[in-house]
N, C-alpha and C positions, 0 to 999 in steps of 0.2 A: 076191825069194824071199815068195811068198806065204805066208800063215799063215793057220788057222782053228781057230776056238775052237767049240764047239757044250756049251751048259752047261743044265740044267734042275733043275726043282725041284716038287716037290708042295707045296701049301702049304695051311694050312687056312680060305682067304680067297677072296672072289669074285673070278673074274675081271678083273669090273671096278675092284674096289679095287686089284689089281696095277697094271692098266693105268694106272688115276691118278696112281699112283706115279711110275711110268717116265714119264711124260707130263709131270710137274711138274718141268721140267730146271732151272727157275731155283731149285729147292730141293735140287739136289744137291748143292752146300758144303756145307751143314749136316750133312750123313750121308756124303758118298764122302771119304775122306780124303785122296785122291788129286787132288781137284776143288777147284782155288782159287778157279775163279770160270766160271759158267753164264749165260750170255745167249739168251734167246730174240730173234730179229733180224729176223725174219716170221711172228707169230703168225697163224694160221688154222684152220679148223675139219678140214681135209683134209691139208693140207702146214704145216706147221713149221719154220723153220730157226731152228738154234740152234748158238751155238758154246758151247765147253766150251774150259777152259784147264787144262791136265792139266798135276802136275809133285811131285816129291818135289827137297826139298833144292834146289841151285842151278838145275835142269833143270826147265824151263817150255816147254811148246809148245800152241798153240791152234790149234784144228780145228773146222771148221763144214763143219755135215751137213743135208741135207733130209731131213725125217723125214715119210713118208706113213703118215697115223694112218686105222687102222680102228676105229672108236671098240668100245672093250673087247674087241679081240680081235687085233689086230696094229699094230706099229710097223716098217715098211722104211725102212732107214735107207742114204743114200747120201750121199760125200763130195762137199763143194762147194770147200771148200778147207781146206789143211793141211798136216803134214809128212809125209803119206802120198802113193804114187804110186797107190795103189788103199785103199778103205776101202768096204763095203758089208756090212750085217746087216739082222736079223730080229728084233724082239721078237713072239713068240707069246703069247696069253694063253690057254688052253681050263679052259670050265667042267668039273668032274667029277661024274658024280653023287652029290647028297648037298650039301655044301654049300663045300667045295674048289674047286682049282683047279690045272692044270698051267701053268709058265711057261718056257720055253724060249726061250734068245739063243742066234741063230750069226751068228757074224761071220767075214768075212775080210778080211783087211789085206796093204799088204804097202807098206814105209817106203822115201821117195822116191831116197835113196842110202843108202850103206853106214855113214856116219857117224852118222846117224842113226838107223836101226837098231842099233848099236853103244851108242848115248847113250839112246835112247829105246825099243829094243825090250823091254829086259827089264821097265821097269814098265809100258807098255802090254800088251806079255802078263800079268802079274800082274794088272792093271785086267781084262783081257779075261777071264781065268778065275777073279775072284773076283766079278764085278758081280752075277751073279744071286744070289750069298750073301748080299751086303750090300744087296739091295732086300729079303729074305726078313728078316733082321733086324732094316730100318727097317719092315716090313709090322708084324712081333709088336709094336716100339714105339709104334705107332700105334694098332694093333688089339687088343691083347694075345692 
């Protein structure tokens, strides 16, 4: 069963700053409590392959995505490997009139089996539903 999540926020920071926060994958463990490890496996200007280890308590899983980067405006996410049958998504960063921006995260995911859906499903749903908020908090810490 596929699940979809769509979250957005208006922030008083430039789209380029919000893009930079999301694109800096290796810093995720420093401010995302569910992120145990983050590693860029294949860096690039337009495409980045990255692995995230997510977990809470004894539950831990790693997944790898290919991220197509459109500087300062968009990051398209596609599954390479992990506990999902399907995972795709998109971050969008839109400059607003004035100084702020609007950020949007759209995710669609399905676990590869019922056991993973039962064990990892609640955690991943929480992650997906709170990720935009977490990046907004991080921006406030860094940019004031």
